[in-house]
DRENLOBA-632298 format. One record per residue (C-alpha): residue in one letter; x, y, z. Coordinates in steps of 0.5 Angstrom, whole numbers, padded with zeros to 4 digits, always signed. Each point is the difference from the previous one (the first is absolute). Layout:
AXYZ...
# end
This chain:
M+0060-0041-0032E+0006+0004-0004A-0001+0007-0002Q+0002+0001-0007C+0000+0007-0004L+0002+0000-0007G+0006+0004-0002R+0003-0001+0007S+0007-0004+0001E-0001-0005+0005S+0007+0001+0003A-0002+0008+0000R-0007-0001+0003S+0003-0004+0006A+0005+0005+0001R-0005+0006+0000L-0006-0002+0003C+0001+0000+0007F-0006-0005+0002T-0002-0007-0001A-0007-0002-0002V-0001-0007+0004A-0005-0005-0003P-0006-0001+0004D-0002-0007+0002S-0007+0000-0003P-0003+0005-0005E-0005+0002+0005S+0005+0002+0006P+0003+0007+0000Q+0008+0001-0002I+0005+0002+0005F+0004+0006-0003L+0006+0003+0002R+0002+0008+0000R+0002+0003-0006P+0003+0007+0000S-0004+0006-0002P+0000+0001-0008W+0000+0007+0001S+0007+0000+0003D+0006+0002-0005Q+0004-0005-0003G+0005+0005-0003R+0007-0002-0003S+0006+0001+0004P+0006+0005-0002E+0004-0006-0002N-0004-0003-0005E-0002+0007-0004S+0006-0001-0004S-0002-0007-0003F-0006+0003-0003R+0005+0003-0006N+0002-0007-0002M-0006-0004+0001R-0004-0004-0005S-0007+0002-0002W-0005-0005+0001A-0003+0002-0007E+0006-0004-0003L-0002-0006+0003Q-0004-0005-0005I-0002-0005+0006R-0003+0001+0007P+0005-0001+0006E-0004-0006+0002E+0001-0003-0007V+0008+0002+0001E+0000-0004+0006G-0004-0006-0003K-0006+0001+0004A-0005+0002-0005L-0005+0003+0005G-0005+0003-0004K-0002-0007-0004A+0000-0003+0007S-0004+0004+0003G-0005+0000-0006K+0000-0007+0000A-0001-0001+0007F-0006+0005+0000E-0004-0004-0006E+0001-0006+0004A-0002+0003+0007S-0007-0002+0003E-0005+0005+0001E+0001+0000+0008E+0008+0002-0002K-0003+0005-0005A-0004+0003+0006C+0007+0003+0003D-0001-0004+0007S+0007+0001+0002C-0001+0008+0002G-0007+0002+0000R-0005+0002-0005L-0003+0006-0003L-0007+0000+0003T-0004-0004+0005S-0004-0004-0006G+0006-0002-0004K-0003-0005-0005N-0003+0002-0006V+0002+0008+0001T+0005+0002-0005V+0003+0007+0001S+0003+0004-0006L+0007+0002+0002A-0002+0007-0003D-0004+0001+0006L+0005-0001+0005N+0006+0004-0003L+0002+0003-0007I+0007+0000-0002I+0002+0006-0005V+0006-0001-0003G+0002+0007-0004S+0001+0007+0001G-0002+0007-0003P-0007+0002+0000V-0004-0006-0002A+0003-0004+0006A-0002+0006+0004E-0007+0000-0003I-0001-0007+0001L+0002+0000+0007H-0005+0006+0001R-0006-0004-0003R+0002-0006+0005R+0000+0004+0006L-0007+0004-0002A-0003-0007-0001G+0003-0002+0008G+0004-0005-0002R+0007-0002+0002A+0006+0002-0005C+0008-0001-0001L+0004+0005-0004L+0007-0002-0003W+0002+0006-0003T+0005-0003-0005E+0001+0000-0008Q+0004-0007+0000M-0002-0006-0002P-0001-0006+0005V+0005-0006+0000L-0001-0007+0001S-0007+0000-0002N-0003-0003-0006M-0002+0005-0005A-0003-0004-0005T-0006-0003+0005L-0001+0007+0002N-0002+0003-0007L-0005-0006+0000H-0004+0004+0005P-0003+0007-0002L-0002+0005+0005S-0007-0002-0001E+0002-0006+0004L+0002+0004+0006R-0005-0003+0005R+0001-0007-0002A+0006-0002+0005V-0003-0002+0006F+0002-0001+0007S+0004-0006+0003L+0004+0000+0006R+0005-0005-0002D+0002+0006-0005F-0002+0006+0004C+0006+0003+0003W+0000+0007+0004Q+0006+0003+0002P-0001+0008-0002P+0006+0005-0001S+0002+0004+0005M-0002+0008+0000T+0007+0003+0000R+0001+0006-0004T+0003+0000-0007N+0004+0005-0005V-0006-0001-0005R-0004+0007+0000E-0006-0003-0003V+0000-0006+0005E+0000+0005+0006E-0005+0005-0003L-0005-0006-0001K+0001-0002+0007A-0001+0007+0003A-0007+0000-0005Y-0002-0007+0003R+0002+0002+0007C+0004-0007+0001W+0002-0001+0007S+0000-0006+0005S-0002-0001+0007A+0001-0006+0005V-0005-0005-0003C-0002+0005-0006R+0003+0002-0007Q-0004+0005-0004G+0000+0002-0007P+0003-0004-0006D+0007-0003+0000I+0004+0004-0005V+0007-0002-0001A+0005+0002-0005L+0005-0005-0003E+0007+0002+0002D+0006-0001-0003G+0003-0007+0001Q-0007-0003+0001V-0004-0005-0005Y-0007-0002+0000S-0004-0007-0002I-0007-0001-0001T-0003-0006+0003Q-0005-0004-0004D-0005-0005+0001V-0001-0007-0003Q-0003+0003-0006G+0005+0005-0001R-0004+0006+0003A+0004+0005+0004C-0002-0001+0007G+0006+0004+0004I+0006+0004+0000E+0007-0001+0004V+0006+0005+0000L+0007-0003+0000D+0006+0003+0002G+0004-0001-0007L+0007-0002+0004D-0002-0006+0003G-0007-0001-0001T-0003+0001+0007Q-0007+0002+0000L-0002+0007+0002W-0007-0001+0000S-0006-0003-0003M-0007+0000-0001C-0006-0003-0004G-0005+0003-0004A-0003+0001-0007V+0006+0004-0004V-0001+0005-0005F+0006+0003-0004A-0001+0008-0001G+0004+0004-0005E+0002+0001-0007A+0007-0004+0002F-0004-0006+0001G-0005+0001-0006E+0005-0003-0005Q+0002-0006+0003L-0006-0002+0004K-0007-0001-0003A-0004+0000+0006A+0003+0007+0002C-0004+0006+0001D+0004+0006-0003T-0005+0005-0002M-0005+0004+0005H-0006-0003-0004L+0002-0007+0002A+0001+0002+0007H-0007+0003+0000E-0003-0006-0003L+0003-0005+0005D-0005-0003+0005L+0004+0002+0007S-0006-0001+0005V+0000-0005+0005H-0006-0005-0001F+0001-0003+0007E-0001+0005+0005D+0003-0003+0006A+0006+0000-0004K+0001+0007+0001P+0005+0003+0005L-0004+0004+0006T+0000+0008+0000T+0003+0005+0005M-0001+0007+0001S+0006+0005-0002A+0002+0007+0004R-0002+0004-0006T-0008-0002+0000C+0000+0000+0008F+0003+0007+0000W-0005+0003-0005S-0006-0003+0003C+0002+0002+0007L+0001+0007-0003Y-0007+0001-0003S-0003-0003+0007F+0004+0006+0003V-0002+0005-0004H-0007-0002+0000L-0001-0001+0007T+0004+0007+0002I-0005+0003-0004Y-0006-0003+0003C+0003+0001+0007W+0001+0007-0002F-0007+0002-0002M-0003-0004+0006R+0004+0004+0005I-0002+0007-0004F-0008-0002-0001E-0002-0005+0005T+0000+0004+0006P-0004+0005-0002N-0005-0004-0004T-0007+0001+0001P-0006-0006-0001D-0003+0004-0006Q+0007+0000-0003L+0002-0005-0005P+0007-0003+0002W+0003+0001-0007W+0007+0000+0003R-0001-0008+0002G+0000-0001-0008T+0007+0001+0000F+0001-0007+0003T-0005-0004-0005V+0003+0004-0006G+0007-0003+0002L-0003-0007+0000F+0000+0000-0008P+0006-0005+0000Y-0002-0004+0005G-0007-0001-0004F+0004-0001-0007A+0005-0006+0003A-0004-0003+0006Y-0005-0004-0004Y+0002+0001-0007V+0007-0002+0001Y+0000-0004+0006W-0006-0003+0002A-0003-0002-0007N+0006-0004-0002C-0001-0004+0007L-0008-0001-0002A+0001-0001-0007G+0007+0001-0003T-0002+0006-0003K+0004+0005-0003F-0005+0006-0001P+0002+0006-0006L+0001+0007+0002G-0007+0002-0001M-0002-0005+0006R+0005+0002+0004L-0002+0008+0000F-0007-0002+0001G+0003-0003+0006G+0003+0006+0003L-0006+0004-0002S-0005-0004+0004A+0005-0001+0006C+0000+0008+0000I-0008+0001-0001L-0001-0006+0005F+0004+0002+0006S-0002+0008-0001F-0007-0002+0001F+0001-0004+0007F+0005+0006+0002I-0004+0006-0002W-0007-0001-0002S-0002-0006+0005R-0002+0002+0006Q-0004-0003+0006A-0007+0002+0002S+0003+0005+0005G+0004+0003-0005D+0007-0002+0002Y+0005-0002-0005R+0003-0007+0000P+0007-0001+0003L+0006-0002-0004F+0000-0007+0002S-0007-0001-0002A+0000+0004-0006F+0006-0004-0003F-0003-0007+0002V-0006+0001-0003G+0003+0004-0006A+0004-0006-0001V-0005-0005+0000A-0004+0004-0005Y+0006+0001-0005T+0001-0008+0000F-0008-0002-0001V+0000+0005-0006S+0006-0002-0003V-0002-0007+0001V-0006+0001-0004F+0003+0004-0005H+0005-0006-0001A-0005-0005-0001V-0004+0005-0005W+0007+0001-0004Y+0002-0008+0001T-0007-0001-0003C+0000+0005-0006C+0007+0002-0002A+0005-0005+0003R+0004-0006-0003F+0004-0004+0005Q+0006-0004-0002I+0000-0006+0005S+0008-0002+0001S+0001-0007-0002K+0005-0004+0004E+0003-0002-0006D+0001+0003-0007P-0006-0002-0004D+0004-0001-0007N+0004-0005+0004S-0006-0004+0002E-0003-0005-0005G-0006+0004-0003G+0001+0006+0005E-0003+0000+0007A-0007+0003+0000A+0000+0006+0005K-0002-0002+0007S-0006+0004+0004A+0002+0004+0006H+0000-0003+0007K-0005+0006+0002L+0000-0002+0007N+0007+0000+0001H+0001+0007-0003V-0005+0002+0005L+0003-0003+0006W+0007+0003-0002T-0003+0007-0001C-0003+0000+0007A+0006-0003+0003H+0004+0007-0003I-0006+0004+0003L+0000-0003+0006F+0008+0000+0001T+0000+0007-0002F-0006+0004+0004G-0001-0006+0005S+0007+0002+0003W-0002+0007+0000I-0006-0002+0005L+0005-0004+0004L+0005+0005+0001Y-0005+0005+0002F-0002-0005+0006V+0008-0001+0001S+0001+0008+0001M-0006+0000+0004L+0003-0005+0005F+0007+0003+0000M-0003+0007+0002N-0004-0004+0006L+0006-0004+0002E+0005+0005+0000S-0003+0004+0006Y+0001-0007+0004S+0007-0002-0003K+0004+0003-0005S+0005-0005-0001W-0006-0006-0001A-0003+0005-0004A+0006+0001-0005V+0001-0008+0000F-0008-0001-0002L+0001+0005-0005T+0006-0003-0004V-0002-0007+0001A-0007+0002-0002T+0002+0003-0007N+0005-0005-0002L-0004-0006+0001T-0006+0004-0004E+0006+0001-0006K+0002-0007+0001F-0007-0003+0000V-0002+0004-0007S+0006-0002-0003S-0001-0008+0002M-0007+0000-0002T+0002+0004-0007T+0004-0006-0002W-0005-0005+0003L-0006+0002-0004Y+0004+0002-0006T+0002-0008+0000G-0007-0002+0001L-0004+0004-0004V+0005+0002-0006Y+0006-0005+0000N-0003-0006+0001V-0005+0001-0005R+0005+0002-0006S+0004-0006+0002R-0005-0005-0002P-0001-0002-0007D-0007+0000-0001G-0006+0004+0003K-0002+0007+0001G+0006+0006-0001I+0002+0006+0004L+0000+0006-0004G+0005+0006+0000D+0007+0001+0003Q-0002-0001+0007R+0008+0000+0002K+0001+0007-0002H-0004+0003+0006L+0002-0005+0005M+0004+0005+0004L-0006+0005+0000P-0003-0003+0007V+0006-0001+0003A+0003+0007-0001L-0006+0003+0002T-0001-0004+0006H+0007+0002+0002S-0001+0008-0001F-0006-0001+0004C+0004-0003+0006E+0005+0005-0001S-0005+0006+0000A-0004-0004+0006R+0007+0000+0004L+0001+0008-0001V-0007+0002+0001S+0000-0003+0006L+0006+0003+0003L-0002+0007-0003S-0007-0001+0003V+0002-0001+0007T+0006+0005+0000M-0005+0005-0003C-0004-0001+0006T+0005-0001+0006G+0006+0003-0003G+0007-0003+0003W+0006-0004-0002W-0003-0007+0001W+0001-0002-0007P+0007-0002-0001F-0001-0007+0002N-0006-0001-0005I+0005+0002-0006A+0006-0004+0003L-0004-0006+0001N-0004+0001-0007L+0007+0001-0004S+0003-0006+0004A-0006-0004-0003N+0000+0002-0007L+0008-0001+0000L-0001-0007+0002E-0006-0001-0004R+0003+0003-0007S+0007-0004+0001Y-0004-0007+0001G+0002-0001+0007T-0006-0001+0002L-0001-0006-0005S+0007-0002+0002L-0002+0000+0007L-0007-0004-0001A+0004-0005-0004Y+0005-0001+0005F-0004-0001+0006F-0007-0002-0003P+0002-0004-0006F-0007-0003+0000L-0003+0006+0000A+0004+0003-0006R-0001-0006-0004W-0008+0001+0001W+0000+0007-0001L+0005+0000-0006P+0000+0007-0002G-0001+0001-0008I+0001+0006-0005G-0005+0004+0005M+0006+0001+0005V+0005+0002-0006L-0005+0005-0002H-0002+0002+0007Q+0008+0002+0001E+0000+0003-0007A-0006+0005+0002K+0004+0002+0006L+0005+0004-0004W-0005+0005-0003S-0007-0001+0003G+0001+0002+0007Y+0001+0007-0002A-0007+0001-0001Q-0001+0001+0007Y+0003+0007+0000V-0004+0003-0005S-0006+0002+0004V+0004+0002+0006L+0004+0005-0005A-0006+0002-0003F-0003+0003+0006L+0006+0003+0002T+0001+0004-0006A-0007+0002+0000D+0000+0003+0007I+0006+0004-0002I-0003+0002-0007S-0007+0002+0003G+0004+0004+0006H-0003-0005+0005W+0007-0002+0003A-0001+0003+0007S-0007-0004+0000S+0003-0007-0003V-0002-0006+0003F+0008-0002+0000N+0004+0001+0006I+0007+0000+0000E+0001-0007+0003S-0005-0003-0006I+0005+0004-0005C+0006-0003+0003L-0003-0007+0000M-0002+0001-0008I+0007+0002-0001T+0003-0006+0004C-0004-0005-0004V+0002+0003-0007L+0007-0001+0002A-0001-0007+0003E-0003-0002-0007L+0006+0003-0004V+0005-0004+0005E-0004-0006-0001D+0000+0000-0007F+0007+0002-0001V+0002-0006+0005I-0004-0005-0004S+0002+0003-0007F+0007+0001+0001R+0003-0003+0007M-0003-0006+0002Q+0000-0007-0003P-0006-0004+0000N+0000-0006+0004S-0001-0006-0004Y+0000-0005+0006W-0008-0001-0002R+0002-0002-0007Q+0005-0006+0002A-0005-0002+0005L-0006-0001-0004L+0004-0002-0006E-0003-0007-0001V-0007+0003+0001Y+0000+0005-0005A+0004-0005-0005A-0007-0004+0000H-0004+0005-0002P+0000+0002-0008I+0004+0005-0003L-0006+0005-0001H-0004-0002+0006P-0001+0007+0004R+0003-0003+0006Q+0007-0001-0004L+0005+0004+0003L+0006-0004-0003C+0003+0000-0007I+0000-0007-0003D+0003-0003-0006K+0002-0006-0003V+0006-0001+0004G-0003+0002+0007V-0002+0005+0005A+0003+0007+0001W-0002+0002+0006A+0004+0007-0001S-0003+0002-0006P-0007+0003-0001P-0006-0005-0003L-0002+0001-0007S-0006+0004+0002L+0004+0005+0003H+0005+0000-0006G-0001+0006-0005T-0006+0003+0004G-0004+0006-0003I-0002+0007+0003L-0007+0002+0001D-0002+0006-0004L-0002+0007+0003W-0007-0001+0000E+0001-0007+0003V+0004+0003+0006A-0005+0005+0001A-0006-0005+0001F+0003-0002+0007M+0005+0006+0001L-0006+0005+0000P-0004-0004+0005A+0006-0001+0004T+0001+0008+0001Y-0007+0001+0002F+0000-0005+0005S+0004+0004+0005L-0005+0006-0001V-0006-0004+0001L+0003-0003+0006M+0002+0006+0003T-0007+0003-0001L-0002-0007+0004L+0004+0001+0006L+0000+0007+0001G-0006+0003-0003A-0001+0003-0007G-0002+0007+0003Y+0006+0000+0004M+0005-0002-0005H-0003+0006-0005G+0000+0005+0006V-0008+0000+0001C+0001-0003+0007P+0005+0002+0005N+0001-0007+0003P+0001-0007-0002L-0005-0006+0001P+0001-0003+0007A+0003-0007+0000E-0006-0003+0003M-0004+0002-0006T-0003-0006-0003T+0001-0003-0007Y-0006+0002-0003S+0000+0007+0003S+0007+0002-0002A-0001-0003-0007N-0006+0005-0001T+0003+0007+0003W-0005+0004-0004F-0006-0005+0000I-0004+0003+0006R-0007+0001+0000V-0001+0007+0003S-0005-0001+0005S+0004-0005+0003G+0006+0004-0002C+0000+0005+0006S+0000-0006+0004M+0006-0004-0003I+0004+0006-0003L+0004+0002+0006V+0002-0007+0000V+0002+0000-0008L+0004+0006+0001G+0004-0003+0005T-0002+0006+0005T-0002-0005+0005G+0001-0007+0002F-0004-0005-0002G-0003-0004+0005R-0006+0001+0005K+0001+0008+0001A-0002+0000-0007D-0006-0003+0001I-0002+0005+0005W+0001+0006-0005S-0004-0004-0005F-0005-0001+0006G+0000+0008+0001C-0001+0001-0008T-0006-0005+0000V-0004+0003+0006L+0001+0007-0003E-0003-0003-0007A-0006-0003+0004M-0001+0007+0003T+0000+0004-0006A-0002-0005-0005E+0006+0003-0004P+0008-0002-0001P+0005+0003+0005W+0002+0007-0002G-0007+0001-0004K-0003-0003-0006G+0004+0002-0006A+0006+0002+0004I+0004-0006-0002D-0001-0003-0007G+0005-0005-0001A+0006-0003+0003P+0005+0005-0002A-0004+0005+0003A-0001-0003+0006M+0008-0001+0000R+0001+0007-0001K-0006+0002+0006I+0003-0005+0005G+0007-0001-0002Y+0002+0008-0001S-0004+0003+0006T-0001-0001+0007D-0008+0001+0000T-0005-0005+0003P-0007-0001-0002P-0004+0006+0002I-0005-0002+0006P-0007+0003-0001E-0002+0005+0005G-0005-0002+0005T+0003-0006+0001S-0001-0002+0008S+0006+0000+0004G+0001-0007+0001L-0001-0002-0008L+0005+0006-0001A+0005-0003+0005L+0000-0007-0004L+0001+0003-0007Q+0005+0005+0002S+0004-0006+0004C-0001-0005-0006L+0002+0005-0006Q+0007+0002+0003R+0005+0000-0005S+0005-0003+0004A-0001-0008+0002D+0003+0001+0007L-0006+0005+0001R-0005-0004-0002P-0003-0005+0006T+0000-0007+0000A-0007-0004-0001T+0000-0001+0008E+0001+0008+0001L-0005+0002-0005L-0005-0004+0004S+0001+0004+0006C-0002+0006-0004E-0005+0004+0003Y-0004-0001-0006F-0001-0008+0002M+0000+0001+0007P-0007+0001+0004P-0001+0007+0003V+0002+0002+0007K-0005+0005+0003D+0001+0005+0005D-0006-0003+0004L+0003-0006+0002S+0001-0001+0008K+0007-0002+0002E-0003-0005+0004S-0002-0004-0006Q+0007+0001-0003L+0004-0002+0006R-0004-0007+0001S+0001-0002-0008C+0007+0002+0000G+0003-0006+0003K+0003-0006-0003G-0004-0003-0005G-0006+0005+0001H-0003+0004-0006A-0002+0007+0001V-0007+0002+0001F-0003+0006-0004C-0006+0004+0002G-0003+0004-0005R-0006+0005-0001F-0005+0002-0006D+0001+0007-0002T-0007-0001-0004P-0007-0003+0002Q+0000-0007-0002T-0005-0005-0002V-0001-0007+0004T-0004-0006-0002I-0003-0003+0005G-0004-0006-0002R-0004+0002-0006Q+0000+0007+0002E+0005+0006-0002V+0001+0004+0006Q+0003+0007+0000A+0005+0001+0005A+0001+0006+0005E+0005+0005-0003A+0006+0000+0004Q+0002+0006+0004D+0006+0004-0002V+0005-0001+0006D+0006+0004+0000M+0005-0005+0001E+0006+0005+0000A-0004+0004+0006D+0001-0006+0004D+0007+0000+0003D+0000-0007+0003D-0001-0003-0007E+0005+0005-0003P+0007-0004-0002F+0006+0004+0003E+0007-0001+0000T+0004-0003+0006E+0007+0001+0002D+0005-0003-0004D+0003-0005+0005A+0003-0007-0002A-0004-0005+0003E+0003-0004+0006P+0000-0007-0001G-0007-0003+0002E-0003+0007+0000D-0007+0000-0003R-0001+0006-0005R-0005-0002-0005E-0004+0006+0002D+0005+0004-0002V+0002-0004-0007L-0008+0001-0002Q+0001+0007+0002C+0006+0001-0005R-0004-0004-0005A-0006+0004+0000L+0004+0006-0001A+0004-0002-0005E-0006-0003-0004R-0003+0007+0000A+0006+0003-0002L+0001-0005-0006R-0007+0002-0002N+0001+0008+0000G+0006-0002-0004D+0006+0001+0005A+0004-0006-0001A+0006+0002+0003E-0004+0001+0007G-0004-0006-0001V+0007-0004-0001R+0003+0004+0006L-0006-0002+0005L+0000-0008-0003E+0007+0000+0001K-0001+0002+0007A-0006-0005+0001M+0005-0005-0002R+0005+0002+0006L-0005+0000+0005G-0002-0008-0002G-0004+0001-0006S+0003-0007-0003N-0005-0003+0005C-0006+0003-0003P-0002-0003-0007G+0000+0005-0006V+0005+0006+0003E+0006-0003-0004E-0004-0001-0006L-0003+0007+0000L+0007+0003+0002R+0003-0003-0007A-0006+0003-0004A+0001+0007+0003R+0008-0001-0002V-0002-0001-0007Q-0005+0006+0000L+0006+0004+0003G+0005-0002-0005S-0006+0001-0006T-0001+0007+0003V+0007+0002+0001A+0002-0002-0007T-0006+0003-0003A+0002+0007+0003Q+0007-0001-0002R-0002-0001-0007A-0005+0005-0001E+0004+0006+0002P+0008-0001-0002A+0005+0002+0006K+0002+0007+0001A+0007+0002+0002D-0003+0005+0005P+0004-0001+0007Q-0006+0004+0003Q-0005-0006-0002N+0003-0007+0002G+0006-0001-0004G+0005+0003-0004T+0005-0001-0006V+0007-0002+0002E+0005+0003-0005G-0004-0002-0006R+0001-0007+0001Y-0007-0002+0003V-0006+0003+0002W-0003-0003+0007S-0007+0001+0003Q-0003-0003+0006T-0007-0001+0004K+0000-0003+0007E+0000-0007-0002A+0004+0000-0006V+0006+0003-0004E+0000+0001-0008I+0007+0001-0004N+0000+0002-0007L+0007-0001-0002F+0003+0003-0006V+0003-0006-0005P+0003+0001-0007P-0005+0000-0006D+0001-0006-0003T+0000-0004+0007K-0005-0006-0001A-0004-0004+0006K+0004-0006-0002D+0006+0003+0002I-0002+0003+0007K+0002-0004+0006V-0003+0003+0007E+0002-0003+0006V-0004+0003+0007S+0001-0003+0007D-0002+0003+0006L+0006+0004+0001R+0003+0001-0007L-0001+0002-0007R+0003-0002-0007I-0002+0002-0007S+0004-0002-0006G+0000-0002-0007A+0004-0001-0006G+0006-0001+0003Q+0000+0007+0005T-0003+0002+0007F-0005+0005-0001L-0002+0001+0008E+0003-0004+0006G+0000+0002+0008D-0003-0001+0006W-0007+0002+0002E-0001+0006+0005F-0005-0005+0004K-0002-0007-0001V-0005-0002-0005S-0005-0006-0001P+0003-0004-0007E-0004-0004-0004E+0002-0006-0003D-0001+0003-0007P+0001+0008+0000D-0005+0004-0003W+0004+0004-0006E-0002+0002-0007L+0004+0005-0005V-0004+0006-0001T+0001+0007-0003C+0001+0005+0006Q+0001+0008-0002E+0001-0002-0007R+0006-0005+0002R+0000-0008+0000A-0001-0002+0007L+0000-0006+0004R-0006+0001+0005L+0001-0005+0007L-0005+0000+0005V+0002-0003+0007R-0004+0000+0007K+0003+0003+0006A+0001-0005+0006T-0005+0001+0006M+0003+0003+0006P+0003-0005+0006G-0005-0002+0005G-0006+0001-0005M+0000+0008+0001S-0005+0003-0005V+0005+0006-0001A+0001+0002-0007V+0007+0001-0001W+0002+0006-0006W+0006-0001-0003S+0005+0005-0002R+0004-0004-0005I+0000-0006-0003L+0007-0003+0001K+0005+0002+0005G+0005+0005-0002E-0005+0003-0005P-0002+0007+0000S-0006+0001+0005I-0006+0004+0000D-0004+0004+0005V-0005-0004+0003Q-0004+0005+0004G-0003+0003-0007I-0003-0006-0001E-0008+0001+0000A-0002-0007+0002R+0004+0000+0006Q-0002+0007+0002R-0007-0003-0001D+0001-0005+0005Q+0003+0004+0005D-0006+0005+0000K-0004-0006+0001S+0004-0003+0006K-0001+0007+0003
# end
């Protein structure tokens, strides 16, 4: 079918249009189209032709059209052909159709596009009202009259018939003007005011063009003579420069005298119906840099104030004090309550536009509800709800209250206008208002909520998996984080297009049935942009959380991988690769407007990820807590690098990198089969073919979301980073209440409820929550000790009322080295059990097997046992036989009579020298030598020493028993482990109870003011002075049997060779304490045993070789040992 257009020369048309429309074999088959150049390219004249304009003949002097000069009379021929055409031919089957259901659905050209011809305030006012209505517009700034147009027929149609011209693809031409700069000041000012610009597949703002010197324009008309488009021609040779279809309005006093249908006054401009009745004919909307900047600035100020107040008032908080400072967060949620439902979700649910009073009510209700759950809502134990729980419950309550008030307002006050698919005045008798499709509205609203807050939950689990995977493989963790977040973004953008097609577009394209209320296209960008912000925040916070906990410079690979993936995605390289290698998959997926909105959202919405992080840093600086900030130097460098990478990415995409267009050419036939306004249509289609290099109609003349609409998603996007950091690291750690972050092994429920702990069980779990110990079985040993202590006293550990609320528990345990006190009078076995379980360091706590070997759980060994019975039962597979005696008279039942047993005689066991255990010589057992008797003697002496509280003596004797062959006797090895645990508890308790003294006449000394050290016969303790701002996460302690190295924050504090060998542990026992009113690192190491198993105490004169020494002769403990040996 030959493409025809009124006002064109056939010869000129063939010369200036660089494509050919090939007719299909059948009306149903798609048409094959060749490429045409981009309509935005400059078609300027060459310098040689400039002089010819002075002598050119004006088109206005011609009385007939060029076609009539050539004898073709295309205007009459085309009109006659249209009248004689069949219904199938009128359906525009040569290039496509407007909607999925093309029959019986007419759309006014005024809905698709409004062409304003004129200048001055009237033209500017009409353009302003049209853009407020959300419609597409083109302003031709001129006062010249059109040429080659039938002015008589134009005067027959007044302004009231503006909406009478309907869409027909046979006459639909869409070759918009370029966006080059002009010399007309008014035009450039209007372009700046409406922020007109273009991207790869999108053109924002109205088309505002000035008719330059040497150019003329003509008005295209339909069969009835109505204006249905405009084309601008070169006045010299008649070359068409650009052309567009749409309803035409002449504005300005220059046209008032010659055209009856002209709008020459402001009064007429305000009375014109410039609205868009068919909502799907509106262009899509995007966001601007200005609205994103103001939203992010508000969130930054809000979160800075909140974090500042939390830093100052949260740490000294007591359970009986009302935490009013937490209200700074809820008060700042007023814009969210103002916009989230009453601007965004209400439109999805019922197409409602609320008045200002209802929006103010929404903001106040959000502040009140969130404040209730943040401040006054407590658990039964008195603990406050965590940030995540309070935010989630508050959002649910806010939504429920808003829906209820919406229903009341809908029933009592509101009057809704249902948009019609065609002009009621244009239908016979007017089309009756249709009822709303309530189910589709509800499903569409649920989809928006699911895509926004559902992705929030999904990305939290992605961050948790990344933190756990990072400890195994940093490379695979980086790949997982990049792939998971990018797939989440693509899934949401694709599902947005798919659900909009099924729930909204298909309903509106049907000529009968229920309708969809409101402009649902306007907020299509919100879920896509919000998901992108969430994904960017998840990537940043995941990297920050790991860097804050472990430090290091491992993250550049993650940033480089993410930058490469974003550049490939934003340049449409990923889609082109998919179309090249997997064309069948690309045809099945066929991205639509959701993908384009996703690409446009990446330009500005990604910067929301940095707002919370910068607010934390600013609050730490303002409050004077910079030294104790959770951010180390690596994390700060990470954040700066991420910001620079984001800026480089936006600069390259916006100014340097040309988008890849292979996917358009590869999928051209698939897109050509879709209607012009279909949500999956990404190519420009008009009567002459498909332009793969031009933006589609839906993305031409896009609008801009206002500040409140942007705030509806930008505020949650900025809060997401804050909430995610508190979930991954712990709210107490982020706000300075806890000294360490949550361990990576914490479960999702536990980490999400950092402040959600019962006090009775909190003493059992609080060490794990605060991160002062590892999460595992050693934590269960602590819990067991607390349970035993509570069973003994019938009160919580530390006594009743000592800890009231989780914050008090955090301060009691997180900022002190105390352990729960053990009541006086506790038996020695139970005392040793509790002391071994309630150790601060997990390494000092016994395992479950070692705990069962404690004296409390073992049968008592009496001194009156005969050596022979023990020797006979000490072989392999044997069991120890114990014989005891009664210390008091006992009653024995014989038959049915109770007989009083004779009172036991007092026997002085110690007087019997044969049964008194004695220590044998410390000679190693020869191969085959049986020394089981000596083993039992050492064991008996060791048990006596343990009962008397001398754990060191017990360990020495049991170690001697092991050298004599105690491994063949059951129970000796387990008893040795329990004795070592008791010894570690005694040494740690003694060292913590009395700070080290720098007295060389005791057992240590001070070395040049760098460290203070002390020693016992079994262990050495070092208190190394460190800078006041040193954090535990920056410290690295390396202990071997011959060497010591302590470093942190890029410097080495202490390094050297031990004076004597030590027994290093897999995890050294160290902590940050205060020593001599200075911050110090306390390290406890065990001395190595002497070669050959000699039980000789070695007193050190210095810690490291080459350091100053002390006189060991003055050590009191050494003198006591010498006196005993004499």
